[in-house]
Biotite code that builds the C-alpha atoms (Angstrom):
import biotite.structure as struc

atoms = struc.array([
    struc.Atom([-0.028, 0.006, 0.054], chain_id="A", res_id=1, res_name="MET", atom_name="CA", element="C"),
    struc.Atom([1.391, 3.584, -0.935], chain_id="A", res_id=2, res_name="SER", atom_name="CA", element="C"),
    struc.Atom([2.018, 6.111, 1.429], chain_id="A", res_id=3, res_name="ILE", atom_name="CA", element="C"),
    struc.Atom([-0.680, 8.269, 0.112], chain_id="A", res_id=4, res_name="GLU", atom_name="CA", element="C"),
    struc.Atom([-3.288, 5.522, 0.663], chain_id="A", res_id=5, res_name="LYS", atom_name="CA", element="C"),
    struc.Atom([-1.891, 4.904, 4.107], chain_id="A", res_id=6, res_name="ILE", atom_name="CA", element="C"),
    struc.Atom([-2.540, 8.727, 4.957], chain_id="A", res_id=7, res_name="VAL", atom_name="CA", element="C"),
    struc.Atom([-5.667, 8.783, 3.214], chain_id="A", res_id=8, res_name="ALA", atom_name="CA", element="C"),
    struc.Atom([-6.971, 5.658, 5.369], chain_id="A", res_id=9, res_name="LYS", atom_name="CA", element="C"),
    struc.Atom([-5.777, 7.424, 8.606], chain_id="A", res_id=10, res_name="HIS", atom_name="CA", element="C"),
    struc.Atom([-7.868, 10.409, 7.761], chain_id="A", res_id=11, res_name="TYR", atom_name="CA", element="C"),
    struc.Atom([-10.828, 8.440, 6.726], chain_id="A", res_id=12, res_name="ARG", atom_name="CA", element="C"),
    struc.Atom([-10.585, 6.366, 9.958], chain_id="A", res_id=13, res_name="ASP", atom_name="CA", element="C"),
    struc.Atom([-10.558, 9.816, 12.046], chain_id="A", res_id=14, res_name="LYS", atom_name="CA", element="C"),
    struc.Atom([-13.599, 10.904, 10.293], chain_id="A", res_id=15, res_name="VAL", atom_name="CA", element="C"),
    struc.Atom([-15.468, 7.769, 10.391], chain_id="A", res_id=16, res_name="ASN", atom_name="CA", element="C"),
    struc.Atom([-14.742, 7.897, 14.514], chain_id="A", res_id=17, res_name="GLN", atom_name="CA", element="C"),
    struc.Atom([-16.680, 11.178, 14.309], chain_id="A", res_id=18, res_name="ALA", atom_name="CA", element="C"),
    struc.Atom([-19.392, 9.851, 12.369], chain_id="A", res_id=19, res_name="VAL", atom_name="CA", element="C"),
    struc.Atom([-19.586, 6.949, 15.005], chain_id="A", res_id=20, res_name="THR", atom_name="CA", element="C"),
    struc.Atom([-19.440, 9.408, 18.144], chain_id="A", res_id=21, res_name="HIS", atom_name="CA", element="C"),
    struc.Atom([-21.351, 12.290, 16.780], chain_id="A", res_id=22, res_name="PHE", atom_name="CA", element="C"),
    struc.Atom([-23.545, 11.117, 13.935], chain_id="A", res_id=23, res_name="GLY", atom_name="CA", element="C"),
    struc.Atom([-26.573, 10.419, 16.192], chain_id="A", res_id=24, res_name="SER", atom_name="CA", element="C"),
    struc.Atom([-26.086, 13.967, 17.856], chain_id="A", res_id=25, res_name="LEU", atom_name="CA", element="C"),
    struc.Atom([-26.334, 15.545, 14.679], chain_id="A", res_id=26, res_name="ALA", atom_name="CA", element="C"),
    struc.Atom([-29.643, 14.114, 13.893], chain_id="A", res_id=27, res_name="MET", atom_name="CA", element="C"),
    struc.Atom([-31.367, 15.678, 16.867], chain_id="A", res_id=28, res_name="LEU", atom_name="CA", element="C"),
    struc.Atom([-32.457, 18.812, 15.008], chain_id="A", res_id=29, res_name="THR", atom_name="CA", element="C"),
    struc.Atom([-31.882, 20.168, 11.553], chain_id="A", res_id=30, res_name="ASN", atom_name="CA", element="C"),
    struc.Atom([-28.403, 20.965, 12.178], chain_id="A", res_id=31, res_name="ARG", atom_name="CA", element="C"),
    struc.Atom([-27.736, 19.216, 15.385], chain_id="A", res_id=32, res_name="GLY", atom_name="CA", element="C"),
    struc.Atom([-28.417, 22.497, 17.118], chain_id="A", res_id=33, res_name="ILE", atom_name="CA", element="C"),
    struc.Atom([-31.074, 22.796, 19.897], chain_id="A", res_id=34, res_name="PRO", atom_name="CA", element="C"),
    struc.Atom([-33.799, 25.379, 18.893], chain_id="A", res_id=35, res_name="GLN", atom_name="CA", element="C"),
    struc.Atom([-32.442, 27.803, 21.387], chain_id="A", res_id=36, res_name="GLU", atom_name="CA", element="C"),
    struc.Atom([-28.671, 27.004, 20.757], chain_id="A", res_id=37, res_name="GLY", atom_name="CA", element="C"),
    struc.Atom([-26.289, 25.235, 22.874], chain_id="A", res_id=38, res_name="TRP", atom_name="CA", element="C"),
    struc.Atom([-25.169, 28.074, 24.843], chain_id="A", res_id=39, res_name="LEU", atom_name="CA", element="C"),
    struc.Atom([-28.458, 29.092, 26.188], chain_id="A", res_id=40, res_name="ARG", atom_name="CA", element="C"),
    struc.Atom([-29.317, 25.163, 26.557], chain_id="A", res_id=41, res_name="THR", atom_name="CA", element="C"),
    struc.Atom([-26.356, 24.491, 28.606], chain_id="A", res_id=42, res_name="VAL", atom_name="CA", element="C"),
    struc.Atom([-26.559, 27.510, 30.718], chain_id="A", res_id=43, res_name="ARG", atom_name="CA", element="C"),
    struc.Atom([-30.002, 26.820, 31.454], chain_id="A", res_id=44, res_name="THR", atom_name="CA", element="C"),
    struc.Atom([-29.354, 23.128, 32.311], chain_id="A", res_id=45, res_name="ALA", atom_name="CA", element="C"),
    struc.Atom([-26.664, 24.303, 34.624], chain_id="A", res_id=46, res_name="LEU", atom_name="CA", element="C"),
    struc.Atom([-29.021, 26.572, 36.484], chain_id="A", res_id=47, res_name="GLY", atom_name="CA", element="C"),
    struc.Atom([-26.861, 29.508, 35.631], chain_id="A", res_id=48, res_name="MET", atom_name="CA", element="C"),
    struc.Atom([-28.531, 32.969, 34.824], chain_id="A", res_id=49, res_name="SER", atom_name="CA", element="C"),
    struc.Atom([-27.386, 35.271, 31.999], chain_id="A", res_id=50, res_name="GLY", atom_name="CA", element="C"),
    struc.Atom([-26.171, 37.656, 34.413], chain_id="A", res_id=51, res_name="THR", atom_name="CA", element="C"),
    struc.Atom([-24.053, 35.321, 36.204], chain_id="A", res_id=52, res_name="GLN", atom_name="CA", element="C"),
    struc.Atom([-22.350, 34.017, 33.118], chain_id="A", res_id=53, res_name="LEU", atom_name="CA", element="C"),
    struc.Atom([-21.869, 37.836, 32.159], chain_id="A", res_id=54, res_name="ALA", atom_name="CA", element="C"),
    struc.Atom([-20.227, 38.302, 35.343], chain_id="A", res_id=55, res_name="LYS", atom_name="CA", element="C"),
    struc.Atom([-17.754, 35.391, 34.884], chain_id="A", res_id=56, res_name="LYS", atom_name="CA", element="C"),
    struc.Atom([-16.880, 36.683, 31.355], chain_id="A", res_id=57, res_name="LEU", atom_name="CA", element="C"),
    struc.Atom([-16.766, 40.416, 32.376], chain_id="A", res_id=58, res_name="GLY", atom_name="CA", element="C"),
    struc.Atom([-19.356, 41.318, 29.716], chain_id="A", res_id=59, res_name="VAL", atom_name="CA", element="C"),
    struc.Atom([-22.780, 42.788, 30.136], chain_id="A", res_id=60, res_name="THR", atom_name="CA", element="C"),
    struc.Atom([-25.915, 40.508, 30.304], chain_id="A", res_id=61, res_name="LYS", atom_name="CA", element="C"),
    struc.Atom([-26.888, 42.137, 27.003], chain_id="A", res_id=62, res_name="ALA", atom_name="CA", element="C"),
    struc.Atom([-23.876, 40.657, 25.166], chain_id="A", res_id=63, res_name="ARG", atom_name="CA", element="C"),
    struc.Atom([-24.939, 37.188, 26.632], chain_id="A", res_id=64, res_name="ILE", atom_name="CA", element="C"),
    struc.Atom([-28.374, 37.689, 25.239], chain_id="A", res_id=65, res_name="SER", atom_name="CA", element="C"),
    struc.Atom([-27.120, 38.619, 21.813], chain_id="A", res_id=66, res_name="LYS", atom_name="CA", element="C"),
    struc.Atom([-24.750, 35.777, 21.521], chain_id="A", res_id=67, res_name="VAL", atom_name="CA", element="C"),
    struc.Atom([-27.399, 33.291, 22.451], chain_id="A", res_id=68, res_name="GLU", atom_name="CA", element="C"),
    struc.Atom([-29.574, 34.833, 20.017], chain_id="A", res_id=69, res_name="GLN", atom_name="CA", element="C"),
    struc.Atom([-27.014, 34.686, 17.353], chain_id="A", res_id=70, res_name="ASP", atom_name="CA", element="C"),
    struc.Atom([-25.865, 31.200, 17.852], chain_id="A", res_id=71, res_name="GLU", atom_name="CA", element="C"),
    struc.Atom([-28.798, 29.341, 16.242], chain_id="A", res_id=72, res_name="PRO", atom_name="CA", element="C"),
    struc.Atom([-28.344, 31.390, 13.117], chain_id="A", res_id=73, res_name="HIS", atom_name="CA", element="C"),
    struc.Atom([-24.699, 30.475, 12.955], chain_id="A", res_id=74, res_name="GLY", atom_name="CA", element="C"),
    struc.Atom([-23.467, 33.919, 13.535], chain_id="A", res_id=75, res_name="SER", atom_name="CA", element="C"),
    struc.Atom([-21.133, 33.559, 16.504], chain_id="A", res_id=76, res_name="VAL", atom_name="CA", element="C"),
    struc.Atom([-17.449, 33.014, 16.136], chain_id="A", res_id=77, res_name="THR", atom_name="CA", element="C"),
    struc.Atom([-15.796, 29.737, 17.177], chain_id="A", res_id=78, res_name="LEU", atom_name="CA", element="C"),
    struc.Atom([-13.590, 31.760, 19.646], chain_id="A", res_id=79, res_name="LYS", atom_name="CA", element="C"),
    struc.Atom([-16.798, 33.057, 21.428], chain_id="A", res_id=80, res_name="THR", atom_name="CA", element="C"),
    struc.Atom([-18.390, 29.745, 21.756], chain_id="A", res_id=81, res_name="MET", atom_name="CA", element="C"),
    struc.Atom([-15.093, 28.365, 23.086], chain_id="A", res_id=82, res_name="GLN", atom_name="CA", element="C"),
    struc.Atom([-14.831, 31.157, 25.710], chain_id="A", res_id=83, res_name="THR", atom_name="CA", element="C"),
    struc.Atom([-18.433, 30.952, 26.705], chain_id="A", res_id=84, res_name="MET", atom_name="CA", element="C"),
    struc.Atom([-18.238, 27.272, 27.056], chain_id="A", res_id=85, res_name="ALA", atom_name="CA", element="C"),
    struc.Atom([-15.150, 27.456, 29.313], chain_id="A", res_id=86, res_name="GLU", atom_name="CA", element="C"),
    struc.Atom([-16.827, 30.047, 31.454], chain_id="A", res_id=87, res_name="ALA", atom_name="CA", element="C"),
    struc.Atom([-19.714, 27.496, 32.087], chain_id="A", res_id=88, res_name="MET", atom_name="CA", element="C"),
    struc.Atom([-16.818, 24.826, 32.752], chain_id="A", res_id=89, res_name="ASP", atom_name="CA", element="C"),
    struc.Atom([-17.651, 23.094, 29.542], chain_id="A", res_id=90, res_name="CYS", atom_name="CA", element="C"),
    struc.Atom([-15.568, 21.918, 26.531], chain_id="A", res_id=91, res_name="ARG", atom_name="CA", element="C"),
    struc.Atom([-16.510, 23.349, 23.057], chain_id="A", res_id=92, res_name="PHE", atom_name="CA", element="C"),
    struc.Atom([-16.266, 20.690, 20.585], chain_id="A", res_id=93, res_name="VAL", atom_name="CA", element="C"),
    struc.Atom([-16.114, 21.699, 16.917], chain_id="A", res_id=94, res_name="TYR", atom_name="CA", element="C"),
    struc.Atom([-16.575, 18.891, 14.382], chain_id="A", res_id=95, res_name="VAL", atom_name="CA", element="C"),
    struc.Atom([-17.702, 18.139, 10.845], chain_id="A", res_id=96, res_name="ILE", atom_name="CA", element="C"),
    struc.Atom([-19.564, 14.803, 10.469], chain_id="A", res_id=97, res_name="VAL", atom_name="CA", element="C"),
    struc.Atom([-20.422, 13.439, 7.185], chain_id="A", res_id=98, res_name="PRO", atom_name="CA", element="C"),
    struc.Atom([-23.913, 11.874, 7.058], chain_id="A", res_id=99, res_name="ARG", atom_name="CA", element="C"),
    struc.Atom([-22.146, 8.434, 6.391], chain_id="A", res_id=100, res_name="GLN", atom_name="CA", element="C"),
    struc.Atom([-18.778, 6.812, 6.469], chain_id="A", res_id=101, res_name="ASN", atom_name="CA", element="C"),
    struc.Atom([-16.168, 8.241, 4.320], chain_id="A", res_id=102, res_name="VAL", atom_name="CA", element="C"),
    struc.Atom([-15.944, 5.275, 2.139], chain_id="A", res_id=103, res_name="GLU", atom_name="CA", element="C"),
    struc.Atom([-19.541, 5.222, 1.048], chain_id="A", res_id=104, res_name="ASP", atom_name="CA", element="C"),
    struc.Atom([-19.388, 8.929, 0.185], chain_id="A", res_id=105, res_name="VAL", atom_name="CA", element="C"),
    struc.Atom([-16.267, 8.228, -1.973], chain_id="A", res_id=106, res_name="ILE", atom_name="CA", element="C"),
    struc.Atom([-17.783, 5.106, -3.368], chain_id="A", res_id=107, res_name="LYS", atom_name="CA", element="C"),
    struc.Atom([-20.993, 7.088, -4.302], chain_id="A", res_id=108, res_name="GLN", atom_name="CA", element="C"),
    struc.Atom([-18.990, 9.903, -5.858], chain_id="A", res_id=109, res_name="ARG", atom_name="CA", element="C"),
    struc.Atom([-16.988, 7.138, -7.946], chain_id="A", res_id=110, res_name="ALA", atom_name="CA", element="C"),
    struc.Atom([-20.426, 5.671, -9.195], chain_id="A", res_id=111, res_name="ILE", atom_name="CA", element="C"),
    struc.Atom([-21.755, 9.116, -10.130], chain_id="A", res_id=112, res_name="GLU", atom_name="CA", element="C"),
    struc.Atom([-18.468, 9.623, -12.232], chain_id="A", res_id=113, res_name="LYS", atom_name="CA", element="C"),
    struc.Atom([-18.509, 6.264, -13.780], chain_id="A", res_id=114, res_name="ALA", atom_name="CA", element="C"),
    struc.Atom([-22.196, 6.605, -14.586], chain_id="A", res_id=115, res_name="ARG", atom_name="CA", element="C"),
    struc.Atom([-21.570, 9.768, -16.376], chain_id="A", res_id=116, res_name="ALA", atom_name="CA", element="C"),
    struc.Atom([-18.677, 8.257, -18.332], chain_id="A", res_id=117, res_name="GLN", atom_name="CA", element="C"),
    struc.Atom([-20.894, 5.220, -19.244], chain_id="A", res_id=118, res_name="VAL", atom_name="CA", element="C"),
    struc.Atom([-23.817, 7.391, -20.318], chain_id="A", res_id=119, res_name="LYS", atom_name="CA", element="C"),
    struc.Atom([-21.580, 9.514, -22.666], chain_id="A", res_id=120, res_name="ALA", atom_name="CA", element="C"),
    struc.Atom([-20.162, 6.191, -24.212], chain_id="A", res_id=121, res_name="ALA", atom_name="CA", element="C"),
    struc.Atom([-23.577, 4.633, -24.466], chain_id="A", res_id=122, res_name="SER", atom_name="CA", element="C"),
    struc.Atom([-25.061, 7.629, -26.188], chain_id="A", res_id=123, res_name="THR", atom_name="CA", element="C"),
    struc.Atom([-22.362, 7.188, -28.939], chain_id="A", res_id=124, res_name="HIS", atom_name="CA", element="C"),
    struc.Atom([-23.069, 3.614, -29.012], chain_id="A", res_id=125, res_name="MET", atom_name="CA", element="C"),
    struc.Atom([-26.765, 3.872, -29.537], chain_id="A", res_id=126, res_name="ALA", atom_name="CA", element="C"),
    struc.Atom([-26.122, 6.349, -32.355], chain_id="A", res_id=127, res_name="LEU", atom_name="CA", element="C"),
    struc.Atom([-24.192, 3.406, -33.867], chain_id="A", res_id=128, res_name="GLU", atom_name="CA", element="C"),
    struc.Atom([-26.832, 0.999, -32.998], chain_id="A", res_id=129, res_name="ALA", atom_name="CA", element="C"),
    struc.Atom([-24.609, -0.860, -30.675], chain_id="A", res_id=130, res_name="GLN", atom_name="CA", element="C"),
    struc.Atom([-26.438, -0.251, -27.315], chain_id="A", res_id=131, res_name="SER", atom_name="CA", element="C"),
    struc.Atom([-25.601, -2.214, -24.221], chain_id="A", res_id=132, res_name="LEU", atom_name="CA", element="C"),
    struc.Atom([-28.281, -4.055, -22.154], chain_id="A", res_id=133, res_name="SER", atom_name="CA", element="C"),
    struc.Atom([-29.048, -2.743, -18.588], chain_id="A", res_id=134, res_name="LYS", atom_name="CA", element="C"),
    struc.Atom([-26.990, -5.514, -16.992], chain_id="A", res_id=135, res_name="GLU", atom_name="CA", element="C"),
    struc.Atom([-23.987, -4.647, -19.401], chain_id="A", res_id=136, res_name="GLN", atom_name="CA", element="C"),
    struc.Atom([-24.385, -0.991, -18.568], chain_id="A", res_id=137, res_name="LEU", atom_name="CA", element="C"),
    struc.Atom([-24.409, -1.664, -14.744], chain_id="A", res_id=138, res_name="ASP", atom_name="CA", element="C"),
    struc.Atom([-21.561, -3.988, -14.953], chain_id="A", res_id=139, res_name="PHE", atom_name="CA", element="C"),
    struc.Atom([-19.387, -1.276, -16.732], chain_id="A", res_id=140, res_name="GLU", atom_name="CA", element="C"),
    struc.Atom([-20.495, 1.344, -14.159], chain_id="A", res_id=141, res_name="ILE", atom_name="CA", element="C"),
    struc.Atom([-19.350, -0.883, -11.342], chain_id="A", res_id=142, res_name="GLU", atom_name="CA", element="C"),
    struc.Atom([-16.113, -1.715, -13.349], chain_id="A", res_id=143, res_name="ARG", atom_name="CA", element="C"),
    struc.Atom([-15.404, 1.980, -13.938], chain_id="A", res_id=144, res_name="ILE", atom_name="CA", element="C"),
    struc.Atom([-16.043, 3.010, -10.423], chain_id="A", res_id=145, res_name="ALA", atom_name="CA", element="C"),
    struc.Atom([-13.642, 0.372, -9.133], chain_id="A", res_id=146, res_name="ALA", atom_name="CA", element="C"),
    struc.Atom([-10.971, 1.744, -11.476], chain_id="A", res_id=147, res_name="GLN", atom_name="CA", element="C"),
    struc.Atom([-11.775, 5.323, -10.497], chain_id="A", res_id=148, res_name="ILE", atom_name="CA", element="C"),
    struc.Atom([-11.747, 4.320, -6.685], chain_id="A", res_id=149, res_name="LEU", atom_name="CA", element="C"),
    struc.Atom([-8.319, 2.543, -7.239], chain_id="A", res_id=150, res_name="ASP", atom_name="CA", element="C"),
    struc.Atom([-6.631, 5.495, -8.936], chain_id="A", res_id=151, res_name="LYS", atom_name="CA", element="C"),
    struc.Atom([-8.370, 8.553, -7.267], chain_id="A", res_id=152, res_name="MET", atom_name="CA", element="C"),
    struc.Atom([-7.831, 10.820, -10.044], chain_id="A", res_id=153, res_name="PRO", atom_name="CA", element="C"),
    struc.Atom([-7.048, 14.464, -9.131], chain_id="A", res_id=154, res_name="SER", atom_name="CA", element="C"),
    struc.Atom([-10.115, 15.636, -10.688], chain_id="A", res_id=155, res_name="ASP", atom_name="CA", element="C"),
    struc.Atom([-12.229, 13.043, -8.677], chain_id="A", res_id=156, res_name="PHE", atom_name="CA", element="C"),
    struc.Atom([-14.364, 15.952, -6.973], chain_id="A", res_id=157, res_name="TRP", atom_name="CA", element="C"),
    struc.Atom([-14.391, 18.161, -9.931], chain_id="A", res_id=158, res_name="ASN", atom_name="CA", element="C"),
    struc.Atom([-18.039, 18.653, -11.417], chain_id="A", res_id=159, res_name="ASP", atom_name="CA", element="C"),
    struc.Atom([-17.874, 18.364, -15.168], chain_id="A", res_id=160, res_name="GLU", atom_name="CA", element="C"),
])
């Protein structure tokens, strides 16, 4: 196995761990965020008032309210989230979680690219009265997808 493939596998394993650990959490709501946001949710769960959190951070209660209103809309910086989490004796965790395992995402993309190649070739063949059966088309798509996966060309994620 080449160094590139070993490194890619390492990254895939790391992301797949995130899918395993955080995937179900992301399903809680549309974007994995409670309706009122994590900051307000955790602060309320801790029984901490906005005024108490503001005092810990050395800011006004209005600032806490503004940040808590902005969070569900995605307009709070990561640094602000981290600072407020730490003030509540929490950790801020930032993660991007694919909807499925990385290998499945990559395989689906390879199948899409293979399908596009087969469709283009199939169109030319049909014009020459040399159409393939559905089984032959499916076989070719799988064969080409396997080749694409093996080589992982540099244009793999380019949209044609």
